[in-house]
C-alpha positions, 0 to 999 in steps of 0.5 A: 225811428227808434224800437224803444221810442212808444206812442200814446199810453207808453206802448210800444210803437212798432209801426216804424219797425215793421216799415223797416223790417219790410224795407230791409227785405226788400233791399236784400232781395233786389241785391241778390237779384242785381248783383253778380257772382263777385263781392257784392254777393260775398259781401251780402252774405258776410254781413248776413253770417254776422246775424246768424252762424250756419252750423255748418260753417266752420272757418264762420266766413258765411261761405260754403266751403268744399270742406265744410261738405263733411257728407260729401253730397253737395249741400251745406246743411245739418247733416254736415255739423257734427257738434252743437255749437257748429265746430267738427271735431277730429276723426277718431283713431281706429280701435283695436278689435278683440281678436287682434292679440298683438294690435297691428291691425292685421289678421295673423294666423294665431289669430284664429282662434276657433280655426274657421278661417274668419277673424272675428268675435268669435275668437275673443272666447275666452277660457272655460270657467270653474265649473259650478254645481250642476244638477247631475253632480247634485245628483248623482254625487261626485264619486269621491268614495270610488268604486265599491263592491261587496264580496261578503256578507256584511252592514253597510258602514261608510259614512260617504255614499257618492260612488263611482259603481256599486256593486253586491255579489252573487250570495252576499248579503248586505244590511243597510240602515234606515234612510241611506241614499245611496249616489252612483256617477255610474252603474248600481248593480245588486246581484245578492240580497240587500236587507233595508233595517226596520226604524219607526218604533212600535208602540208599548205601555207599562201597568202594575196589576191589578190597578189598571193605571199605566203609561203608554209610548205611542208607535212612531207613524213613519211617514203614514198619516197617522199612527197605530194604537194600542188596544184597550187595558182594562178589567174583565168586567167589561170588554177590551177593544182592539187598537185601531190601525194606522192610516195611509197616506194617498196615492198622490201624496206617496208618488211625491215621497222620494227622498223619505229618510229614516223613518217609513213605515209605521211602528204597530200599536203596543201592549202592556210590557210588549212592543209593536212591530217596528216599521220598515225602512227606506233605501233610495238609490239614483245611479246616473248610467243603470240601476239594476237588481238581479237579487232581491231588496227587501224592507219590511215592517217587522211583526209584532210580538203576542198582542202587538201590531205589526210595523208598516212595510218601507218605502224603496226608490231606484232611479237613473237617467238610463236603465232602471231594471228589476229582474229579482224581487222587492219586498216592502210588506208590511209585518204580521200582527201579534198573536192572542194569548192569556193577556190579550187579544190578536194584533192588527197587520202593518200596511204595505209600503212603497216601491218606486222605479225611475228611468227612461227605461224601467222593467218592474220585475217582482214586487211585493207590497202586500199589507201584513196578516193580522194574528192569530186569534186562539184560546182563552185570555184568563189574565185580569186586566186585560187587553185588547190587540194593538193596531198595525202600522201604516205607510201607503197601506192601512194598517189592521185593527186589533181583536177585541177580548169578550168578558169571557175571555174570548178573543176577537179576530184582528184586521190584515193591513191593507195593500202598498203601492208601486209607482213607475215612471219612465222619465229621466231621474233628473226631473224628480230629484 
């Protein structure tokens, strides 16, 4: 019977096929049981190979041969197969180890690059690549300005402030522009006097008698939170109030002012035809090995002229990865307010600035962050119009309030600026810049 035969209703009749398959299986089993290891078995296996070829059977003869036991385990199965189609590829040639410079497959003395007596991947390290910009180069500079020794009083005019070492000799006064950042790959030593120039401008105003109208130029706030105000200006018919002082930033914010720029302390409040005290400037020194101050470093706010507020104190930051030692004095005081005169009241004092020392080893020494004194209130204001005193500039300390003037011309008291802040961090400067 053929498998294509169909039964009733066109359905495939497989009963005969099933019978044939069962009979064939019985025949195979009987033949295997009755034949010997010679041709009958081989012939039967060869016939069955035509139905299905094993992947390990390289020559397609259906017989397991020694060369087809690829893995040598005595069995002929899929573990001896190398490719899905039943064919085996030829073994590839051995590769060349990375340390084998001449490709001869042997360990030659010159190929033990690291000299450890072994020939492996550790001998395959290539040459050192070009150095990239690392943290130390960025923070301490590249030393391209070389060493600098200041032997006579002068003003620093260098445009390249990346030194190897920087030294100020005893008895020498070095004036430094506000906002300078000196970087040294080795040491910074001051045994003389360093004066940091003021920067943030004080306020002023103009007016013409007898009119009370005029124009006002506000003070620069510097790094503070609020600007100092000029005193009230007007006729003698009523009390003229003093100007409010500048507002300091909070202590947490002050700790992170590490590169303040040119304007640090705020300018003092001005007056008619007078400019308030300028704010103290900033100086930042970062030296890899050490920063040592044996002399004096000052970044004070300027005193205010008559009727004007004093400038806020400046900011000095000294940092290193080694020793930061102040055996001398560092000043960042607020400027004093101006005295009263015939045209108006006394000025308020400027607030104190910031000194921040950073290094694994820190010696604090003497640090002054004092607020500026209030201006002296004396005599009588006889001018009309007249003006209250200007407020003091701020930094880490608040500026003082300017004094008022009564209708009788009596000047009221101004107030002093409040103290600034000193910070010390016993940590590597690399963590801060």
